[in-house]
DRENPA-3360 file (N, C-alpha, C; in nm, 2 decimals, always signed):
BEGIN
1 = XXXXXXXX = +7.29/+11.88/+5.15/+7.31/+11.88/+5.03/+7.26/+11.79/+4.96 ~ +7.21/+11.71/+5.00/+7.16/+11.56/+4.99/+7.00/+11.64/+4.93 ~ +6.99/+11.70/+5.05/+6.79/+11.70/+5.08/+6.80/+11.83/+4.93 ~ +6.90/+11.89/+4.87/+6.93/+11.98/+4.76/+6.93/+11.92/+4.69 ~ +6.99/+11.85/+4.66/+6.99/+11.75/+4.48/+6.85/+11.67/+4.55 ~ +6.80/+11.61/+4.60/+6.66/+11.58/+4.63/+6.51/+11.68/+4.61 ~ +6.53/+11.78/+4.56/+6.44/+11.91/+4.60/+6.47/+11.95/+4.48 ~ +6.55/+11.92/+4.42/+6.60/+11.91/+4.28/+6.57/+11.86/+4.18;
9 = XXXXXXXX = +6.60/+11.73/+4.19/+6.54/+11.62/+4.12/+6.38/+11.60/+4.16 ~ +6.31/+11.62/+4.24/+6.16/+11.64/+4.26/+6.16/+11.76/+4.18 ~ +6.12/+11.85/+4.22/+6.10/+11.96/+4.13/+6.09/+11.96/+3.96 ~ +6.23/+11.89/+3.90/+6.21/+11.90/+3.77/+6.12/+11.72/+3.71 ~ +6.10/+11.65/+3.80/+6.00/+11.54/+3.74/+5.87/+11.61/+3.79 ~ +5.78/+11.74/+3.86/+5.70/+11.75/+3.93/+5.65/+11.85/+3.74 ~ +5.72/+11.91/+3.71/+5.73/+12.04/+3.61/+5.61/+11.96/+3.46 ~ +5.72/+11.85/+3.42/+5.57/+11.76/+3.32/+5.48/+11.74/+3.37;
17 = XXXXXXXX = +5.48/+11.69/+3.50/+5.33/+11.66/+3.52/+5.22/+11.80/+3.54 ~ +5.31/+11.85/+3.59/+5.18/+12.01/+3.58/+5.17/+12.01/+3.42 ~ +5.25/+12.07/+3.38/+5.28/+12.11/+3.25/+5.14/+11.99/+3.13 ~ +5.13/+11.85/+3.21/+5.01/+11.78/+3.16/+4.88/+11.81/+3.18 ~ +4.88/+11.86/+3.34/+4.77/+11.88/+3.37/+4.67/+11.97/+3.30 ~ +4.72/+12.09/+3.25/+4.64/+12.23/+3.22/+4.60/+12.15/+3.11 ~ +4.49/+12.16/+3.10/+4.35/+12.15/+2.96/+4.26/+12.30/+2.92 ~ +4.36/+12.38/+2.91/+4.30/+12.50/+2.85/+4.30/+12.55/+2.76;
25 = XXXXXXXX = +4.26/+12.64/+2.72/+4.24/+12.70/+2.57/+4.37/+12.75/+2.53 ~ +4.35/+12.79/+2.42/+4.49/+12.86/+2.30/+4.45/+13.00/+2.37 ~ +4.57/+12.95/+2.45/+4.60/+13.22/+2.47/+4.68/+13.28/+2.34 ~ +4.74/+13.19/+2.27/+4.77/+13.32/+2.12/+4.69/+13.24/+1.97 ~ +4.57/+13.26/+1.92/+4.48/+13.19/+1.86/+4.54/+13.27/+1.68 ~ +4.52/+13.39/+1.75/+4.56/+13.43/+1.62/+4.73/+13.50/+1.57 ~ +4.80/+13.41/+1.58/+4.96/+13.36/+1.49/+5.00/+13.33/+1.40 ~ +4.88/+13.40/+1.29/+4.90/+13.28/+1.15/+5.02/+13.40/+1.07;
33 = XXXXXXXX = +5.02/+13.57/+1.06/+5.11/+13.64/+0.99/+5.16/+13.74/+1.06 ~ +5.24/+13.78/+1.04/+5.31/+13.95/+1.08/+5.26/+14.03/+1.00 ~ +5.22/+14.19/+1.03/+5.24/+14.28/+0.93/+5.23/+14.29/+0.79 ~ +5.41/+14.25/+0.79/+5.49/+14.27/+0.69/+5.47/+14.09/+0.61 ~ +5.39/+14.03/+0.68/+5.37/+13.90/+0.53/+5.44/+13.77/+0.58 ~ +5.55/+13.77/+0.77/+5.62/+13.67/+0.78/+5.53/+13.57/+0.83 ~ +5.53/+13.45/+0.77/+5.48/+13.36/+0.92/+5.50/+13.32/+1.02 ~ +5.44/+13.30/+1.12/+5.43/+13.32/+1.25/+5.32/+13.19/+1.29;
41 = XXXXXXXX = +5.40/+13.13/+1.31/+5.34/+12.96/+1.37/+5.36/+12.99/+1.52 ~ +5.30/+12.97/+1.62/+5.37/+12.92/+1.76/+5.40/+12.78/+1.74 ~ +5.34/+12.64/+1.69/+5.36/+12.53/+1.70/+5.53/+12.51/+1.62 ~ +5.56/+12.60/+1.51/+5.64/+12.61/+1.44/+5.78/+12.68/+1.59 ~ +5.72/+12.79/+1.63/+5.84/+12.84/+1.75/+5.88/+12.76/+1.82 ~ +5.71/+12.66/+1.90/+5.79/+12.55/+1.98/+5.87/+12.49/+1.89 ~ +5.83/+12.45/+1.85/+5.89/+12.27/+1.76/+6.08/+12.34/+1.76 ~ +6.06/+12.49/+1.70/+6.21/+12.50/+1.70/+6.28/+12.45/+1.81;
49 = XXXXXXXX = +6.21/+12.55/+1.88/+6.29/+12.54/+2.08/+6.29/+12.40/+2.08 ~ +6.20/+12.34/+2.06/+6.21/+12.18/+2.16/+6.31/+12.12/+2.05 ~ +6.36/+12.13/+1.92/+6.45/+12.05/+1.83/+6.57/+12.05/+1.95 ~ +6.60/+12.25/+1.95/+6.71/+12.28/+2.02/+6.74/+12.21/+2.17 ~ +6.64/+12.22/+2.23/+6.65/+12.21/+2.35/+6.61/+12.04/+2.37 ~ +6.62/+11.90/+2.32/+6.66/+11.82/+2.27/+6.82/+11.78/+2.24 ~ +6.89/+11.86/+2.16/+6.99/+11.86/+2.15/+7.08/+11.86/+2.24 ~ +6.96/+12.00/+2.32/+7.11/+12.04/+2.44/+7.11/+11.91/+2.55;
57 = XXXXXXXX = +6.97/+11.82/+2.51/+6.92/+11.79/+2.69/+7.07/+11.60/+2.63 ~ +7.05/+11.58/+2.47/+7.13/+11.50/+2.42/+7.30/+11.46/+2.46 ~ +7.31/+11.65/+2.46/+7.44/+11.63/+2.46/+7.47/+11.68/+2.64 ~ +7.36/+11.70/+2.69/+7.42/+11.70/+2.87/+7.46/+11.57/+2.87 ~ +7.32/+11.47/+2.82/+7.32/+11.35/+2.85/+7.47/+11.26/+2.88 ~ +7.51/+11.27/+2.74/+7.64/+11.24/+2.68/+7.75/+11.25/+2.74 ~ +7.78/+11.41/+2.80/+7.85/+11.43/+2.91/+7.86/+11.42/+3.08 ~ +7.73/+11.38/+3.12/+7.71/+11.35/+3.22/+7.78/+11.20/+3.24;
65 = XXXXXXXX = +7.75/+11.13/+3.14/+7.82/+10.97/+3.12/+7.94/+10.95/+3.16 ~ +7.98/+11.05/+3.07/+8.15/+11.08/+3.06/+8.22/+11.13/+3.16 ~ +8.16/+11.19/+3.26/+8.21/+11.22/+3.40/+8.17/+11.19/+3.44 ~ +8.04/+11.06/+3.46/+8.05/+10.97/+3.60/+8.16/+10.88/+3.59 ~ +8.24/+10.84/+3.42/+8.26/+10.74/+3.47/+8.38/+10.79/+3.50 ~ +8.46/+10.91/+3.43/+8.53/+10.96/+3.46/+8.58/+11.00/+3.61 ~ +8.48/+11.04/+3.68/+8.47/+11.00/+3.83/+8.49/+10.90/+3.89 ~ +8.39/+10.79/+3.88/+8.42/+10.62/+3.91/+8.52/+10.62/+3.91;
73 = XXXXXXXX = +8.59/+10.64/+3.78/+8.74/+10.59/+3.73/+8.87/+10.70/+3.88 ~ +8.86/+10.78/+3.88/+8.92/+10.89/+3.96/+8.87/+10.81/+4.12 ~ +8.79/+10.77/+4.14/+8.74/+10.73/+4.27/+8.81/+10.63/+4.27 ~ +8.85/+10.54/+4.16/+8.88/+10.36/+4.18/+9.03/+10.38/+4.18 ~ +9.06/+10.47/+4.18/+9.22/+10.50/+4.16/+9.31/+10.58/+4.25 ~ +9.17/+10.64/+4.33/+9.28/+10.70/+4.44/+9.32/+10.64/+4.53 ~ +9.32/+10.50/+4.51/+9.41/+10.42/+4.63/+9.38/+10.49/+4.79 ~ +9.31/+10.52/+4.83/+9.27/+10.59/+4.94/+9.38/+10.73/+4.96;
81 = XXXXXXXX = +9.37/+10.79/+4.87/+9.41/+10.96/+4.89/+9.31/+11.03/+4.83 ~ +9.23/+11.11/+4.94/+9.16/+11.13/+5.00/+9.14/+11.23/+4.90 ~ +9.21/+11.36/+4.84/+9.19/+11.44/+4.73/+9.12/+11.40/+4.64 ~ +9.19/+11.26/+4.58/+9.16/+11.18/+4.44/+9.00/+11.13/+4.48 ~ +8.98/+11.03/+4.58/+8.84/+11.07/+4.64/+8.80/+11.14/+4.65 ~ +8.78/+11.30/+4.66/+8.67/+11.39/+4.65/+8.71/+11.43/+4.54 ~ +8.75/+11.44/+4.42/+8.78/+11.50/+4.31/+8.62/+11.34/+4.25 ~ +8.70/+11.28/+4.27/+8.56/+11.19/+4.16/+8.46/+11.16/+4.21;
89 = XXXXXXXX = +8.42/+11.25/+4.36/+8.33/+11.24/+4.41/+8.20/+11.37/+4.39 ~ +8.30/+11.48/+4.33/+8.25/+11.59/+4.29/+8.20/+11.59/+4.16 ~ +8.30/+11.49/+4.05/+8.27/+11.46/+3.90/+8.13/+11.42/+3.93 ~ +8.11/+11.31/+3.97/+7.92/+11.23/+3.95/+7.85/+11.35/+3.99 ~ +7.88/+11.37/+4.12/+7.78/+11.47/+4.18/+7.76/+11.58/+4.09 ~ +7.85/+11.67/+4.03/+7.85/+11.74/+3.94/+7.74/+11.66/+3.84 ~ +7.81/+11.54/+3.77/+7.68/+11.49/+3.62/+7.56/+11.50/+3.64 ~ +7.51/+11.41/+3.81/+7.39/+11.45/+3.82/+7.33/+11.55/+3.83;
97 = XXXXXXXX = +7.38/+11.65/+3.86/+7.32/+11.80/+3.85/+7.32/+11.81/+3.68 ~ +7.41/+11.76/+3.63/+7.37/+11.86/+3.51/+7.23/+11.73/+3.39 ~ +7.29/+11.62/+3.53/+7.10/+11.56/+3.46/+6.98/+11.64/+3.46 ~ +6.99/+11.73/+3.60/+6.89/+11.75/+3.65/+6.83/+11.89/+3.63 ~ +6.97/+11.97/+3.58/+6.96/+12.11/+3.49/+6.89/+12.08/+3.34 ~ +6.92/+12.00/+3.28/+6.90/+11.90/+3.17/+6.70/+11.88/+3.14 ~ +6.67/+11.79/+3.27/+6.56/+11.73/+3.23/+6.48/+11.87/+3.31 ~ +6.54/+12.00/+3.38/+6.47/+12.06/+3.42/+6.46/+12.15/+3.28;
105 = XXXXXXXX = +6.53/+12.15/+3.20/+6.52/+12.30/+3.13/+6.38/+12.24/+2.99 ~ +6.44/+12.10/+2.95/+6.35/+12.06/+2.85/+6.19/+12.10/+2.97 ~ +6.19/+12.08/+3.05/+6.02/+12.09/+3.08/+5.98/+12.19/+3.06 ~ +6.10/+12.31/+3.10/+6.05/+12.42/+3.10/+6.00/+12.48/+2.96 ~ +6.03/+12.39/+2.88/+5.95/+12.43/+2.72/+5.84/+12.39/+2.70 ~ +5.89/+12.21/+2.82/+5.71/+12.15/+2.75/+5.62/+12.20/+2.81 ~ +5.64/+12.29/+3.01/+5.53/+12.34/+3.08/+5.49/+12.50/+2.94 ~ +5.61/+12.55/+2.95/+5.53/+12.65/+2.84/+5.49/+12.69/+2.73;
113 = XXXXXXXX = +5.50/+12.56/+2.70/+5.41/+12.49/+2.53/+5.28/+12.50/+2.59 ~ +5.23/+12.44/+2.71/+5.10/+12.40/+2.76/+5.03/+12.52/+2.78 ~ +5.08/+12.65/+2.84/+5.03/+12.74/+2.89/+4.99/+12.83/+2.80 ~ +5.08/+12.79/+2.64/+5.04/+12.86/+2.54/+4.93/+12.80/+2.48 ~ +4.90/+12.71/+2.45/+4.85/+12.57/+2.40/+4.87/+12.52/+2.31 ~ +5.01/+12.51/+2.27/+5.07/+12.42/+2.16/+5.09/+12.33/+2.22 ~ +5.07/+12.23/+2.16/+5.09/+12.07/+2.10/+5.24/+12.05/+2.04 ~ +5.35/+12.00/+2.15/+5.47/+11.97/+2.09/+5.49/+11.83/+2.13;
121 = XX = +5.54/+11.79/+2.06/+5.62/+11.62/+2.12/+5.71/+11.57/+2.17 ~ +5.73/+11.50/+2.31/+5.80/+11.60/+2.41/+5.89/+11.45/+2.31;
% end
C-alpha cells in the first residue's frame, strides 16, 4: 500500500517536469476562427480549463485539510478503540490520495497544453 501511494506521488510530481521539457512547435497553429465565425483560440480554451482545474484543485485541498483534521481527531478520541483508530487512519489516507489526484489532474492540463504548444500560467 505504501509503495502504491509513493508511486502515485512520484508520478504526480513527474508530469509537470515532463511538460516543461517539451520545447516543440505549436501543433495547432490555425485556430483563429471556425467556418461559422466563432473565434476559437487554443490559449483561451486552455485558460478556461486551467481556471476550472484551479478551482477544483483548491476545493480538493480544502477538503483534504478538513479530512486530515477530522481523521486526526478520530485517531485522538479513539482511546485505544481499533475501529475508531482505523477509521481515522483511513480518512487521513484518503485525504492524501485526494491531494495526489488533484495534483495529477492539474499536471495533465499542463502537459496537454505543452504538447499542443499553448502557454498557460500555472
